[in-house]
Each structure stands twice: as C-alpha cells, then as structure tokens.
Residue, then its C-alpha position, 0 to 999 in steps of 0.5 A: m663714198y656712195t657705199k658709206i652714204f647708203l649704209c648711213s641711210v639704212l642705219i638711220t631707217c632702222a634707228l627709226l623703226c626701232q623707236a617706232l616699235a618702242d613707242e607703240k609698245a609703251k603706249d600698249l603697256n599704258d593703255e593696259s593699265e588705265i581705265q575710263v569711268y563714266l559717271p552719271r548724274e543720278i542713279t538709283i540702286k537696289d543694294s545697300t552697299l555702294t561700289l564703283g561698278k554700281i554707280g558707273i560705267i568703267r572700261g579698260p583692261e578686264s582684271l583692272a575694271a574688275k578690280a575697280g569696280e568691286i571698290t566700296l564707296g559707301r552704304f546706305s544707313t536708312r531706307d530713304q537715304k540719299i548719298v551724294i559721291e564726288r570725283h575726288i572721293i572715287l579718286s581717293r578710293l581708287a588710289s587706296h586700292g593701288i589705282s593711281s589717278s594717272q591711271v584713271t579717266l574720269k568722265g560725265a558728271e562731277e558727282v553722283s546722286i544715289s538713292r536706294l530702289n525702294k517701294i513705299v507703302g503709304s499711310d492711306e494704303f494702310v488705313k485701307m487694308a485695316g479698314d478691309y480687314l475689320k470690315n471682314n472680321i468683326s462680328n458686332k452687327s451693331i457697328s455701322k462704320w469706323n473712322p481713322v483717328r490715328r494714321p501710321k506713318d509710310l514705310v519704305i521697303p527696300g527693293s521693288g516689293k515684289d516679294i512683300k506680304f502683309v499679316h493683319r490682327l486685332v490688338p486688344g486694349g485701348a478706349r471702349n469705343q476705339t479698335k486697333v489694327e496691327v499691320v505687319v510687313f514681310s519681305g519673304d520670311e524678313l520682317i520689314g515693319t510694323r504699322e498700327v491703325i486705330f479706329a473710332m468705332r460707331y454704332n447703330v442705336r436706338t433713342a427715346v426722344t419726347l414729343v411734348d413737354i412731360p411734366a414730372g411724374t408723367l407716365i412714358s407712353r407712345e403718346n408723349v415719347k417716339i423712338e428714333e435710330g441713329t449712330s453714336n460713339n458708344p454701343e446700345p446697352v444690351d438690356w435697352k428697351p423702349p422706356y414706356g411704362l416708366v415715369a418722368k422723375r423731373t419735367l422733360p421738354a419737348k425733344t429731349v433724348l431721355q437718359p437713364y437718370m431722367i426716368g424711373s419705375a412707375k409706382s402702381p396705383v391702389i386700384i381696389k380699397r378695402n371693403q370695396n365689392v369686386v368681381i370674382r373671375i374664374e375664366k378657362p378655355g370653354f367656361l367662365i365663371t363669376a362672383v361677387g366678393k368684397a376686398m378684405q384689404d387695399g390692392k394694386i395690379g398684380e398683387y394678391i389681396r384676401v377677398r371675402n365671397i359674399d355668397s359663401q362667405r368664404i375668404i380667398l387669396a385673389k390676384v388683382n387684374e387690371d380690369r379690376s376684378v380679381e382672379p383666385v389662386i386655385 
C-alpha cells in the first residue's frame, strides 16, 4: 500500500514539473514575439521620411525590432512642417506589416509631436549679406549709403546647415535709383533656394542754394548763391557744375534750391559801340604794343569786330576783351 502511495506521489511530482517546464517554454516563446516601444512627447529628426525607429525606442527580439523600426509613418512635405503621430496610427501601421497589437506594448506619450531639424536663415541675415556684397562691389563713389526697401522671407534649410554656401550677384534692371542683389543658397551642390534684396540708393550730390532774393534777369554769382553738399535719391548729373554766370529766369526767393528750369544762359551785353574809340592791344612774352582805334561795329565780349587803326587807317579784325580793349587777329 505504501508502495502505491509513493508511486502516485512521484507521478504527480513529475506531472507538475512537466507543466512548469511547458509554461516556461511558452513564456520564452511569447517573449521572443513581443516588442516594447517607448514614445517621447516631442522629437526632432534630420530626414524627411518618418519611421518608427526614428521617433521611438524599440526593445525586443532583434529581428522583430529591426522590422518594426523600418516601418514608415509618414513624410514631411514642407521644411517647416510639424507632424503629430498618435498611438493608434502606430498600431495600425505595425498590424499592416504583420505585427499584431498583442505583440506590442506602447509606453510613454499618447502621441508624438515630430519636427524636422532645420537651419533658418533670417531676413536680416540676407539683408546684411547683400549689403556687405554691395559695399565691396559698387564702383560708383558718389553712392553714400543704401537702404533695403524690399526684404526677403526667411529661408528654412533642412538639417544642421553645416555645408551651406551663399552666392551673390547684382541683378540688372529695376528703378534708376534702386539696386537688386540676388543671394543663391546651396547645400553642397544642391540648390536650396534664392532670395532677393532690393536697396534704394542714396547719392552724394552738390546743390546751389540762393543766399538772398534774386530778381529775374540777375546774374548768378558767389555773392547771391552758395554750393551745399548733401545726399539725394538720384545721382548728380555727370556734367554738373556751379551755375555761376547764368541768369535767373524768374524771381528766386532766398534759400531756394536751384533747378535747371529756373536759370539760363546769360546774354552778353554790348560793351563796345560803333564809332567808339578803343585800345588796340598786342601783348606777347617780353613786349607790349598798344594803339588807338575806332570800332566799325558793336561788339560783345569774345566777339570779333572790325576796327580802324587811327594812325595807319588800316581796318583790322580784332577780338573784344573783357576790359574793353581789342586784340588783333594775327
């Protein structure tokens, strides 16, 4: 009887051991077919394609974890886009690749906010680069400064921006007093974007300003007009010169900035009258000869008139000088 009891005890013990071994083996099998995924609340990635391995931390069997990590969850369509991935989307994508929700344990955040790692080149940075380029490449010395009148938008560059280079050039065309600088941005050999900066130019100019009220017909001189230096949106005319010697076409109040339409050429007055006695003057290095003559016609400064020499009665052609003498044409 005792023998039977002993045998029954042995059999029961063996059965319990076998069951325990079976349970342990089943547990090991389940562990080899399950993964754990930890989800952060926010994450920034370099690439444009989202995979589970890039946004979460995966633990589990190597082959299964590698398979799960390659599953795509979306793609950035713009450089400054932000994507939010919820848990149910992750489970759905895993299931579509043969990994059921019973094999996955999700931990961490309920959803992941994903942004792309970018470098932003701001509008002010583009303006500074374009301004520095102008400073080193504009040959017109009359330009005093330039002010940006059209600023570009910021440019978002994917990644850390370590291999970025900028190429500048002047763009022809546009308004007369404006200059356009184009900034082209490359990442390695890839064209990333282009931005344009438009500047309004300021020029160093001279202006003539009346010191007193000037009546119409009055000769412009240093006594009634002064020359001032300043800046303007338009360059100084290439042939600009002080307006001395011209005549006011109308009454000009004091502190008036003279414009071309306000003044004109002076009409030289007649300074020698017909039949007037004049001094005939010949002056050369080392000698001076003078004689008295009579003008045969009226004469203005710089004009050539006929003059009769009183002594010889010869008629000569002579130039009228400012001192009212005449100089024979020899």
